[in-house]
C-alpha positions in Angstrom: 0.8 -33.3 22.6 -1.4 -35.8 21.2 -3.6 -35.7 23.5 -4.3 -32.0 23.1 -7.2 -31.0 21.0 -6.3 -27.9 18.2 -7.9 -25.5 20.7 -5.7 -26.5 23.9 -2.9 -25.6 22.0 -0.2 -23.1 22.8 -0.6 -19.9 20.9 2.1 -18.7 18.1 2.7 -14.7 17.9 5.1 -14.8 15.6 4.8 -17.7 13.2 8.1 -18.1 10.6 7.8 -19.5 7.3 9.0 -22.9 7.9 6.1 -23.5 11.1 3.6 -26.1 10.0 0.0 -25.6 9.8 -2.6 -28.9 9.8 -4.2 -29.3 6.2 -7.4 -31.2 5.9 -7.2 -32.7 2.3 -10.2 -34.0 0.1 -12.6 -32.9 3.2 -16.0 -33.9 1.2 -14.7 -37.2 0.1 -11.4 -39.0 2.2 -10.6 -36.8 4.9 -7.0 -37.1 5.5 -4.7 -34.6 8.8 -1.8 -33.5 6.6 0.8 -31.1 7.1 1.9 -27.5 5.5 4.9 -25.3 5.9 3.2 -21.8 6.3 5.5 -20.5 3.0 4.1 -23.3 1.0 0.2 -22.4 2.2 0.7 -18.1 1.6 2.4 -19.4 -1.7 -0.1 -21.6 -2.7 -3.8 -19.9 -2.0 -5.9 -21.7 -4.4 -8.4 -18.7 -4.6 -8.9 -15.1 -4.3 -7.8 -13.2 -1.7 -10.4 -11.0 0.2 -10.0 -8.0 2.9 -13.5 -8.3 5.2 -12.7 -5.5 7.7 -15.3 -2.6 7.2 -13.1 0.2 6.4 -13.2 3.5 9.4 -13.9 6.7 7.5 -11.9 9.3 9.0 -13.0 13.2 8.6 -9.7 14.5 10.8 -6.6 13.0 12.8 -4.7 10.0 13.2 -5.3 7.1 11.2 -5.7 3.8 12.4 -2.8 1.0 11.4 -5.0 -1.8 12.8 -7.1 -2.1 9.1 -5.9 -2.4 5.6 -8.0 -0.1 4.3 -9.1 3.2 5.4 -11.9 5.5 3.6 -10.8 9.7 4.0 -13.6 12.0 4.1 -12.2 15.8 2.9 -14.4 18.7 3.5 -12.3 22.1 3.2 -8.3 21.5 4.5 -8.2 18.5 6.6 -5.3 17.3 8.0 -4.6 13.4 8.7 -1.6 11.3 10.4 -0.8 7.9 9.9 1.6 6.6 12.9 3.9 4.1 12.4 3.5 0.7 11.3 4.8 -3.3 11.2 7.2 -3.6 8.8 5.5 -5.0 5.4 2.3 -3.9 6.6 0.2 -2.6 3.8 -2.0 0.4 3.9 -5.0 1.6 1.7 -6.4 4.8 1.4 -9.0 6.0 -0.4 -11.1 9.6 -0.7 -14.5 8.8 -0.5 -15.8 12.4 0.1 -14.5 15.6 -1.6 -16.8 19.0 -0.6 -16.4 22.7 0.1 -12.9 23.1 -2.1 -11.3 20.1 -0.7 -7.7 19.7 0.7 -7.0 16.8 2.4 -3.3 16.5 3.8 -2.1 12.9 4.8 1.5 13.3 6.9 2.4 9.5 6.9 5.0 8.1 9.5 8.5 8.7 7.1 12.1 7.7 6.8 14.8 10.2 5.4 14.5 8.4 2.3 11.2 7.7 1.1 11.0 10.8 -1.5 7.7 12.6 -0.1 6.6 14.6 2.5 2.7 14.2 2.3 -0.2 13.3 -0.1 -2.6 15.7 -0.7 -6.7 14.2 -1.3 -8.7 17.0 -3.2 -11.1 14.4 -5.6 -13.4 11.1 -4.6 -11.8 8.5 -5.9 -8.4 9.4 -5.1 -6.3 6.6 -3.4 -2.9 5.3 -2.2 -0.9 2.7 -1.1 1.5 2.1 0.8 4.0 -0.4 2.6 5.7 0.5 5.9 9.3 -0.7 5.6 12.7 1.4 6.9 11.0 3.1 9.4 8.4 4.7 7.1 5.4 4.8 4.8 6.8 3.4 1.4 4.4 4.8 -1.5 3.5 1.4 -3.7 1.1 3.6 -5.9 -0.5 6.3 -6.1 -3.6 8.3 -7.8 -2.9 11.8 -6.1 -0.5 14.8 -5.6 2.1 14.1 -3.3 4.9 16.5 -2.2 7.8 15.4 -3.3 11.3 16.1 -0.8 14.6 16.0 -2.4 14.2 13.1 -4.2 16.7 11.2 -2.2 14.3 8.1 -2.3 14.2 4.5 -2.8 12.2 4.6 -6.2 14.5 5.0 -9.5 10.9 6.2 -11.5 7.8 7.1 -9.5 4.4 7.1 -11.5 1.7 9.4 -11.2 -1.9 8.0 -12.3 -3.1 11.4 -11.7 -5.3 12.4 -14.8 -4.2 15.7 -14.5 -0.2 14.6 -14.6 0.6 13.1 -17.7 4.0 11.9 -17.2 6.7 10.5 -15.3 10.0 11.4 -14.1 13.3 9.8 -12.6 14.7 10.4 -9.4 17.1 13.0 -10.5 14.9 14.5 -13.7 17.2 13.3 -16.2 13.9 12.7 -18.4 10.9 12.9 -18.9 8.0 11.4 -21.5 4.5 12.1 -21.7 2.3 9.8 -22.3 -1.3 10.4 -24.3 -3.7 8.7 -25.2 -2.3 7.3 -29.2 1.0 8.2 -28.8 4.1 8.4 -26.7 6.4 11.9 -27.2 10.2 11.6 -25.8 11.1 15.6 -25.0 15.2 14.3 -25.2 15.8 11.4 -27.1 19.3 11.8 -26.0 18.7 11.7 -22.3 16.6 8.4 -22.5 19.5 7.0 -24.1 22.4 7.9 -21.8 19.9 6.4 -18.9 
């Protein structure tokens, strides 16, 4: 293999964490070829990460799962769908237009224990970050409304960042904490201690 240039090497479609990558250290002064496992390389990224893909703006229909970020343009009542992704994939949805009494309803591919049915977008700036796992899109964070199912979901606490809501609930609604700007008010301290 020493007689092959990098461009002539075979490609790896599914690299593992123990596969090696070629690294050139001290490139500006004394360049040396070295190696690193992919696990080490991705655990030691020395700077910030950025997404260079320009988001596609969707006005209706199926949202792609090939880019990390998608913009939603919601005019009136609009429906979107988010098909199955790849395990571990992260997808971000951001509402960039909201007009004419907007209600953008996103129905992601979901499994029985994701804990919600749809995500609703009604204001500019609302967003949802999802991860694909267990045959469905699981909510990592959301600052918009979502329609919860029976709450047989995989999260113990769902935090909704929407300004119109002032608290969060546990999976079985056993207690609720309301948060205000300068104070915390517990509605039932006895239930809080039990949990």
